[in-house]
C-alpha positions in Angstrom: 5.9 8.0 -108.2 6.1 8.6 -104.5 7.6 6.1 -102.0 5.2 3.2 -101.5 4.8 -0.3 -100.1 3.8 -2.9 -102.7 1.3 -5.5 -101.4 2.3 -8.8 -102.9 -0.3 -10.8 -100.8 -2.5 -10.0 -97.9 -4.8 -11.6 -95.3 -8.6 -11.3 -95.6 -9.2 -8.5 -93.1 -6.4 -5.8 -93.4 -7.2 -2.1 -93.7 -5.6 1.3 -93.2 -6.5 2.6 -89.7 -5.7 5.5 -87.5 -7.0 7.0 -84.2 -10.5 7.5 -85.7 -12.6 10.5 -86.8 -14.3 12.3 -83.9 -17.1 14.8 -84.3 -19.6 12.9 -86.5 -21.8 11.2 -83.9 -24.6 13.6 -84.5 -24.8 12.5 -88.1 -24.7 8.8 -87.3 -21.0 8.0 -87.6 -19.0 6.6 -84.7 -15.3 7.4 -84.3 -14.0 4.1 -85.6 -10.3 3.8 -85.7 -7.8 1.1 -84.8 -9.2 -1.8 -82.6 -6.1 -1.4 -80.4 -5.2 2.3 -80.2 -2.4 1.6 -77.7 -0.6 -0.2 -80.5 -0.6 3.0 -82.5 1.0 4.9 -79.7 3.6 2.2 -79.3 4.5 2.3 -83.0 4.7 6.0 -83.0 7.1 5.9 -80.1 9.3 3.4 -81.9 9.4 5.6 -85.0 9.5 8.9 -83.2 6.4 10.2 -85.0 2.8 11.2 -84.2 0.4 8.5 -83.1 -2.2 9.9 -85.5 -0.1 8.5 -88.4 -2.1 6.0 -90.6 -1.1 2.3 -90.1 -2.0 -1.0 -91.6 -4.2 -3.1 -89.2 -4.1 -6.8 -89.9 -6.7 -9.2 -88.4 -5.7 -12.8 -88.1 -3.1 -12.9 -90.9 -0.5 -10.5 -92.3 0.9 -10.5 -95.8 3.9 -10.1 -98.1 5.2 -6.6 -98.9 7.9 -5.1 -101.0 9.4 -1.6 -100.3 10.0 0.6 -103.3 12.7 2.5 -101.4 14.4 2.2 -98.1 11.9 2.7 -95.3 11.5 2.4 -91.6 8.9 0.1 -90.1 7.5 -0.8 -86.7 5.5 -3.9 -85.7 3.1 -3.7 -82.7 -0.1 -5.2 -81.4 -0.9 -8.9 -81.7 2.3 -10.9 -82.0 2.9 -12.3 -85.5 5.9 -14.0 -87.2 7.8 -11.5 -89.3 10.9 -11.6 -91.5 12.8 -9.3 -93.8 14.4 -11.1 -96.8 14.0 -14.3 -94.9 15.6 -13.2 -91.7 13.3 -13.2 -88.7 12.8 -9.8 -87.0 11.5 -9.0 -83.5 7.9 -7.8 -82.8 7.3 -4.6 -80.8 10.4 -3.2 -82.5 11.4 -0.9 -85.4 13.5 -2.0 -88.3 15.0 -0.7 -91.5 13.8 -2.2 -94.8 16.0 -1.7 -97.9 14.6 -0.9 -101.3 13.4 -4.1 -103.0 13.5 -6.0 -99.8 10.6 -8.4 -98.9 8.8 -8.1 -95.6 6.7 -11.1 -94.7 4.2 -11.1 -91.8 2.5 -14.4 -90.9 -0.4 -15.6 -88.8 -1.2 -14.4 -85.3 0.6 -16.1 -82.4 -1.1 -14.1 -79.7 -4.0 -11.6 -79.9 -6.2 -10.6 -82.8 -5.0 -7.3 -84.4 -1.4 -6.6 -85.5 -0.1 -3.3 -86.8 2.5 -2.4 -89.5 3.7 1.2 -89.1 5.9 3.0 -91.6 8.0 6.1 -91.1 5.9 9.0 -92.3 2.7 7.0 -92.1 0.6 5.7 -95.0 -0.4 8.6 -97.2 -3.6 7.0 -98.5 -6.8 8.9 -99.4 -8.6 10.8 -96.6 -12.3 10.4 -95.8 -13.9 13.1 -93.7 -10.6 14.3 -92.5 -8.8 11.1 -91.6 -7.4 8.0 -93.5 -8.9 5.3 -91.3 -11.2 2.7 -92.9 -14.8 2.5 -91.4 -16.3 -0.4 -93.3 -19.7 -0.3 -91.6 -20.1 3.3 -92.8 -18.7 2.6 -96.3 -15.5 4.7 -95.8 -12.5 3.0 -97.4 -12.0 -0.6 -98.2 -10.0 -3.7 -97.3 -6.4 -3.9 -98.7 -5.9 -6.2 -101.6 -3.0 -7.9 -103.3 -1.5 -5.6 -105.9 -2.2 -2.4 -104.0 0.6 0.1 -103.8 0.3 2.0 -100.5 1.8 5.5 -100.7 4.0 6.5 -97.8 4.3 10.0 -96.4 7.5 12.0 -95.9 9.6 10.3 -93.2 11.4 12.9 -91.1 13.0 10.4 -88.8 16.1 8.3 -89.1 16.3 5.9 -86.2 15.5 2.2 -86.4 16.6 -0.8 -84.5 14.6 0.0 -81.3 12.2 -2.0 -79.2 9.9 -1.5 -76.2 8.1 -3.8 -73.7 4.4 -3.5 -74.6 1.4 -3.3 -72.2 0.1 -6.8 -71.5 -3.3 -6.9 -73.2 -3.4 -9.9 -75.5 -5.0 -12.6 -73.4 -8.1 -11.1 -71.7 -8.1 -10.6 -68.0 -9.6 -7.9 -65.8 -11.8 -5.4 -67.6 -12.7 -2.3 -65.7 -16.0 -0.4 -66.2 -18.1 2.4 -64.8 -21.8 2.8 -64.5 -23.7 3.9 -67.6 -27.1 5.4 -68.4 -29.2 2.3 -67.6 -27.0 0.8 -64.9 -29.7 1.8 -62.3 -32.1 -0.6 -64.1 -30.0 -3.5 -62.8 -30.5 -4.3 -59.2 -27.5 -4.7 -56.8 -27.7 -8.5 -56.8 -27.5 -8.6 -60.7 -24.6 -6.1 -60.7 -22.7 -8.1 -58.1 -23.3 -11.4 -60.1 -22.1 -9.7 -63.2 -18.8 -8.7 -61.6 -18.3 -12.2 -60.2 -19.1 -14.1 -63.4 -16.3 -15.6 -65.5 -17.0 -14.6 -69.1 -15.2 -15.9 -72.2 -14.7 -14.2 -75.6 -17.4 -15.7 -77.9 -16.5 -16.5 -81.5 -19.3 -14.1 -82.5 -17.6 -10.7 -82.8 -16.2 -8.1 -85.1 -15.3 -4.4 -85.2 -18.9 -3.5 -84.3 -19.4 -5.7 -81.2 -18.2 -8.8 -79.3 -20.5 -11.3 -77.5 -19.5 -12.5 -74.0 -20.2 -16.2 -73.3 -20.9 -17.4 -69.8 -22.5 -20.1 -67.8 -25.5 -19.3 -65.5 -28.6 -17.2 -65.3 -29.1 -14.4 -67.8 -28.7 -10.8 -66.9 -32.1 -9.1 -67.0 -33.0 -5.6 -66.0 -36.3 -4.1 -64.9 -38.2 -2.6 -67.8 -35.9 -4.3 -70.3 -38.4 -3.9 -73.1 -39.2 -0.3 -72.4 -35.8 1.3 -73.2 -35.9 4.2 -75.7 -33.1 4.2 -78.2 -30.4 6.6 -77.3 -26.7 7.4 -77.9 -24.2 4.5 -77.6 -20.4 4.6 -77.7 -17.6 2.1 -78.0 -17.1 0.3 -74.7 -20.8 0.2 -73.8 -21.8 -3.2 -72.4 -25.3 -3.9 -73.8 -27.5 -6.6 -72.4 -29.5 -8.1 -75.3 -33.0 -9.4 -75.1 -31.9 -12.9 -74.1 -29.8 -11.5 -71.2 -26.4 -11.8 -72.9 -23.7 -9.1 -72.7 -22.3 -7.6 -75.9 -19.4 -5.2 -75.8 -19.7 -2.4 -78.4 -16.5 -1.9 -80.3 -15.1 0.9 -82.5 -17.5 0.6 -85.4 -20.7 0.2 -83.3 -23.9 1.9 -84.1 -24.5 5.5 -82.7 -27.9 4.6 -81.0 -29.3 1.5 -79.4 -32.3 0.3 -77.5 -30.8 -2.4 -75.3 -30.0 -1.5 -71.7 -26.3 -0.9 -70.8 -25.1 -2.3 -67.6 -21.9 -0.2 -67.8 -19.2 1.3 -70.0 -15.6 -0.1 -70.2 -12.7 2.3 -69.7 -11.0 3.2 -73.0 -7.7 1.9 -71.7 -9.2 -1.6 -71.1 -11.2 -1.9 -74.4 -8.0 -2.9 -76.0 -8.0 -6.1 -73.9 -11.5 -7.0 -75.2 -10.4 -6.4 -78.9 -7.3 -8.5 -78.5 -8.7 -11.3 -76.4 -8.6 -14.6 -78.3 -11.8 -16.6 -78.7 -12.3 -18.6 -75.5 -10.1 -16.4 -73.3 -11.3 -15.4 -69.8 -12.5 -11.9 -69.0 -13.7 -10.6 -65.6 -15.4 -7.3 -65.2 -14.6 -4.9 -62.3 -16.9 -2.1 -61.4 -15.2 1.3 -60.5 -16.7 4.5 -59.4 -16.6 7.4 -61.9 -13.8 9.0 -59.8 -11.8 5.8 -59.7 -12.3 5.2 -63.4 -11.2 8.8 -64.3 -8.0 8.3 -62.2 -7.2 5.0 -63.9 -7.7 6.4 -67.4 -5.6 9.5 -66.5 -2.7 7.2 -65.5 -3.1 5.2 -68.7 -3.0 8.3 -70.8 0.1 9.4 -69.0 1.8 6.1 -69.8 1.0 6.6 -73.5 2.4 10.1 -73.4 5.7 8.8 -71.9 6.2 5.8 -74.2 9.1 7.4 -76.0 11.1 7.3 -72.8 10.7 3.5 -72.6 12.1 2.8 -76.1 15.5 1.0 -76.0 18.1 0.0 -78.6 17.4 -3.4 -80.1 20.3 -5.8 -79.6 20.9 -7.7 -82.8 23.2 -10.3 -84.1 25.6 -8.4 -86.4 25.9 -11.5 -88.7 22.1 -11.2 -89.5 22.1 -7.4 -90.3 22.0 -7.1 -94.0 22.2 -3.3 -94.0 25.1 -3.2 -91.4 27.0 -0.5 -93.2 24.0 1.9 -92.8 24.4 1.9 -89.0 26.6 4.3 -87.1 29.3 1.9 -85.7 32.1 4.1 -84.3 30.3 6.2 -81.7 32.0 5.7 -78.4 35.1 4.1 -79.9 38.3 4.6 -77.9 42.0 4.4 -78.8 44.0 1.3 -77.6 47.1 3.5 -77.2 46.1 7.0 -76.3 44.9 8.1 -72.9 41.0 8.2 -72.8 40.8 11.9 -72.2 43.4 12.9 -74.9 
């Protein structure tokens, strides 16, 4: 049997994800993919592999896993307690897991979606060209206790690295640009929208998240006369009662509610990871400003490997100490340094 990760126990909403499957909007299937794509890029940088590698997305709770052979892992996204054979390990870092070792990932401490990456990626079945689960479309399923997740060939060797992640786990400023129905909202309504303090409502999932607020509802002219048309993740729909809903990665492909704007992809992570009750403020950018912000964010993702640093560990807690290269840079106590 190929290398695999045995699932001993698992939270209620864990699934294999990747960067999604583009190209199917015309037949009614949105891209889907990980709720926090930045976390996939971070894990890929830590393991020196492609960000398209399939990962395990865990919502709210992690699980207990056993490695069938020695593997490399990385942990990114929402911060969760984690340990290998009872020894706590750092989040936003890569680690080596020996054959038979037990990896435990607990509940969320900050954020909503945590990610377990393995060197080589998970080699689970492919649906329409990618491995990511898209539950609303019936592609894939949630991970269950007893599953054995196959792992692809790992061409890397390094572990014991970390990076400082982008801050995106507690809400904050969400930048957006005008959308197809933005002109149906007058200037006063748009200004009030950008000045309103919204909070993440408990009602939300991978299809959409409701924004809670205090004050007058957000109505547009001709609200009931919108013809259904294409929608994408990041669209901010204003429902019939004047409440904003942010469409997420498994949203529908068409909708009849007016959209006041569309969130930049680089900020949609913040909405996905915002805990219930956290504060969000929307900032309107011009299309040119939004394009420049997104381009800078894309450049940061492309350069993540340069930000990866060695993980400083207490040698007394490294169970696989002998697998590390310990003599590089050693010097003689008696010979001259250049001899």
